[in-house]
N, C-alpha and C positions, 0 to 999 in steps of 0.2 A: 523393628528389621526391615532395612530396605528391600526392595521390591528389584530383582535380579533383572537383567538386562535380558529380555524371551521375546521370542518371534510370536504374535498370533494372526495365524493365518484360518480366514474363513471357510477356504475352498482349496484344501491340501490340492486335489487334483491341475485345478489349474493356476496353482501358485508355483509349482513344480513343472508344470507342463508348458512352456514359454513358447514352446515351437523349434528353429534352427535361432540360435543363439547370434547366429553372426548379423542376421538380419533385422535383430531384437531390436525395438527400441520402448527401455525403460528407463522409466524418470520416477525418480524418489523425492518426494515433499514432503519436508520436513516443520514440523509447527514447535516452535518453543514457546512452553506457555501454555500447552494445550487442555489445562486444567484451571486455567481460570474460565474466568466470566465470558469473554472475549473465546478463548480457546476454545473450548465448548464448544459452542455456538458453529466456531468457523470449520472445527472438525468433523461435525456433523456435517455441513456441508459438502466439504471437501469429500467424504467419504461418497455420501449419496452421491451429488452431482456431478463428478469426477468422472461417474462409472460411465457418463454419457459421452465422454470424449473416448472412449476406449470402444461403446459398441460404435460410433462414427468414424473409425478408425480405419481407413481403405486397408491398409496391409492384414490389419488384421490379426496382427505379432506385438501388440505394443503391452506394457504392463504398468501400471503405475502403482507403487509403493509409499503408502502414507506413514511416518514413523513419527511420534508421540512423545515430549518431554515435560515434565514440568517439576520444578521442585516437590509440590505436595504429593507425594508418592501416592497418598491412598484416594484423593482427588484422581491421578492418572490410569491409577490402574482399573477403577472404578470406570473410567468414563471409555478406556478401551476396550475392556471386556465385554459394554453396552455398546457401544457401533461394530462390535467384531459379531454382534447376534442378524447386522443386517446382509442381507444376501445376495452380493452382488462381488465382482473380480477388482474389487481394490483391495491389497494383501495392506493387513496393519502391522507396524511393531512398537513397539513400548520399552523405552530402555529408561535407567535412572542415571545413566551415565550422556550427559550433554555431548560428547566429543563424538561417542558411536551417534548419536540422533543426526549429529551435520554430516557427519563423515558420508564421502560419495555422494550428497545432496544436492539435488540439483536444484530445488528449490527452497529457499531457508524462508519461512513465514514467523516472524517475532513480535510473540504476543506479550513477551514478558513483562514485569514490572509490577508496581504497587500502584492501586489507584489511591487518591487523593483521599483524606479524612478527616473528619471533624478535628483541629487543632492543628493540621499542617498546613505547613506554608508552602507557597511552589519552591520556595526555594529548599524547602527540605525535599518534596515529591521528586525534584530534579536531581539531589543529590544522590537517592537513593535509587532512583530509578538506573542514574545514569554509570554508577559501579555496579550493576545489574548488566549494563549492555555495554561495557567494557569486558566484562568475565568473559561476557558470549563469545565477544569479538575474539578474544585471546584464542577460544575452543576450535573457531570455526577457520584463525588465521593456520590453527595446528591438525586441524581434521580435515580442510578442505581447501585445496590447491587453488581451484578453480580454474583449471587448466582449459583452454577453448579452444584455441586456435592450433592447437597440435595433437589432440585429441582425438576432435571433431563433440568433444561433448561440451556442455556449460552449465556454467553457476549464475544463478543468480539469488539477490536477498533485499525481502519486502518486509520491512519494518513498520510494523502499527503502533506501539508505544510512546507513550505520551509521557513528557509534553515532548510531541515529534518535532518540532524546530530546532528546538537542540540537541535533541539523543540520535539525530540522523548525521548531524556533525560530530556528535562524541565516534558514532559508532565508524563514519568514513575513516576518521583521524586515527580511529587503533585497530582497522584492518589493512592488513599490504594494501599495495600498489595496484595488484590484478583485477581488486575488487572496484575499481576505479570507472563507472559507468555501467556498474552491475547491482548497485545498491540503490533501495528505492523507499521512499516513505510512500504508503498510500496515504492519500485526503482522498478520495473517492468518495468517503462519507458527505464531505462538504457540496460535491456535486448531487447528489442522492437528496440532500436536502433542499438544495436551491430549486431542485425539480418539483420535486415535493408538493414543496411550499408557495410554489408559483400557479401549477395546475389549476386550482381552483378557480384562479382570477381569470386564466385566458379561459377556462371552460363557460364561467359566466358571461366573458364579453364574446365569444366565438360560439359556443357549443358545440366544438370540434375537438372528440377529446380521441381520435384514432390512437392517437400515442404521448407518451409522457415527452416532457419539451427537455431539449438539453440546454443548458446552461453551463459554460465552463468556466472552472472559478478555478482563482490562481493562485500566487503568493505563497503563502502558508496555510498553518493549521489549527490557529488559534485567534481566537479575538479579531483585534483590527487587521492582523497578516492575512486574513482571508477575504481574498478580491474576487466576489461573483460578478461578472459579468454580465448582465442583464440590456446591457445594448446588444449583444446576438445569442436571442435567443435561436434555437431550431427545434422546429416540431410540424409535424406532418411534410417534409423535407422542405420546408421553405424558414428560410432566414429572415429574423426580423431584431427590431429591439422597443425592451418596456419601455421606455423612456419618449417612442412617440406614441404609444399606447395610452400615458399616461397623462402625458403630455408637457415634459418637462422636467429636469432632472432634481428641482426641489420638490418633487411630489412626496409627501407623508407617505403614498404606500411603497413606492421604490425605497425610500428610506430604513421602513418600517420593516420590508422585505432586505434586505442586505443586515440587518440588527438581526433578524430572526437569523440567518444564515452562520453569523459569526459567532451566536450566542448558545446555537440549537440547543447544544448539550448542557445549559442549565436547566433546558423546560424537562429534562431526563431526570440528572439529577433534583429536581424540586419533586416530580413526580413521584418519584421513588422514594422522598422525604431526606432525603442527605443516605441512602443506606446504597446508593449504587450509581454508575454513570450510565453512559448508550454500550450496550453490549452487543444486543441483537442488531438494532442500526447495523454495527460497526463491523460484524461478524458478515453480514449481507453484503456491504463494501470492498471489505477485504477480499473476498470471493470473487467479486465482477473480475477484481485486478489479476490475482489469482489464477483464476479461471483461462485467463488472455495468455500468461507467464507457459501454464501449461500447455497449452494448445501447441504455443512455441515450440517449447522445448519435445513435442510430439511430432515436430514438423507438419502439421494440420495449417498454419499461418507462417507465412516470412518474417511479418512482423508485429510487436505490440506497440498500436498507436493509444495512446492513451496521455491522460494528463498524471504524473509524478513527482513529487519531490525526490529534484536531486543533485548532487552537485554540479556545477556549470566550471570546476576549477579541475586543475591537477593537484598533485600530491602536495606540494607544494601549496595551494589553497591561496596562490594568488596566482596564475597566468592561464586564461580562459582553456577550455581543454581542444585545442587542435586538431583533432579525428571528428569532432562532433559539428557539424554543420549546426551553425547560429546561433553555438556557444559564447563566441568573440563580443556578436552582434548585441546577444540578451545582455553579456557582462557590461560591455561597454559603454553601449549606448542608452538602452533602456533602463537600465539599473546602478548606473553612474558610477560602474566600478566598486558600489558597496558591497554587492553581495555573494555569497560565495553558493550558496543555495537558494534554490527557488520549485515553487511548484509550477509547472507549463506543460505544452505540449509534445511529448515524446514520442521517440521513433525509438521503437528497442531492437535488434536484431540478435539472433540466437548466441550466433559464434561471437560477435564484434559487440555485445552490449550496444550502450545508447549510441545512437549516430548519428540522431538528426535532434535538433531544436525548432518548432514551428513557431516564430513570432510574430503571427501573425494578428493571434489574441489579443496580445499586448501592445502591437502596433494599430490596431483597430479600435483601443481604448476612444470612449466618445470625450469630452471634455470634461465632464463630471468627474467619470471615472479615472481620467489621466492628470486628473490637478488638484484632487480631493482625494479620491481612494490610492492610489498609487503610492505618493510621496509616503502616505501614515501607514500603508502596509511597509515600505521599504526601511522606515525609520524603527519601527519594534521589531520586524526579521532580523535585523541588521544585530541590534540585545541579543535576539535568542543564538542566534550564530556564534556570535563571539564567545557568549556563555557556552555553548558546547563545546567549542575547538579550546577553549581554555581549560578546560575539563583534566 
């Protein structure tokens, strides 16, 4: 028997006492695939940590509703019941109806899909997950109008599901045009890995570990489409190049670091004896992005400034977005008019969505990154993108 669409509320006195509803800011966050390996951990992080945004809200009149959906109804019901025992003000909803899950949602996080299993080819994985993503897009089109400019509200979609390079094109192609500039793929795990893997090397050289280093990672989200920009490290308010630190772009240290970031997921699969992939670190990375968008929706920040995998062209998938500063430059100049999607530094506003692409990172690549890493990235990513658009 399917579980009915029910709402589990932690604290009825909180959930039904939103103060003056005319001035209240309500944000609905939907997780599609909440019962899976990533979805469960992500739902926990959202339930626990988004409460801090409410605690710090200056209006004291905001509310966050966390809506969970999964096709595995047994997992879904158990996860939601478990989360409902956490004592904070985040409201919980569980439903067996995807359309209800995404209806009127301000932030839809898609972690749905199947992991790659032994004997499954990459084509098998893509075909299964692309079908799932396409069905989700249909429900979103029917249930969520993405009206922002007129209503003062806004909606965004964050995609986690793999293969991300191809699935975001499937999703964007299946959604109506209102979602252009409001639908993004999460590649944050690549930045997290780059920071994690580099930090011991910096520590051994400088001994200063006041903060974790930040390394921009652009391009795509698999293999050689991932372009870690180790020439632009930021740490302790200081920008430096790893290529200067180890003296020369041909250093094996840098090559090994690049390879480890590009294929870091293989380490997890091997450690789990082929029975799983990166779930905890992916959930953590996805939460980092989701928190920024939730703060934006709560009017606590004016923009989201982050590296996101995004379309840089309009619904015709040919013409660069004229309303997005830097889109034409990225598409025509740096990507040679070959790519329609790219992970890069984005500025996102609540009502307008994507408003700016900052090309400083790609424009300041060193010779090795520009002449060796970028061409390979473009070649592979172009194939991935076209595969998604042709599905």
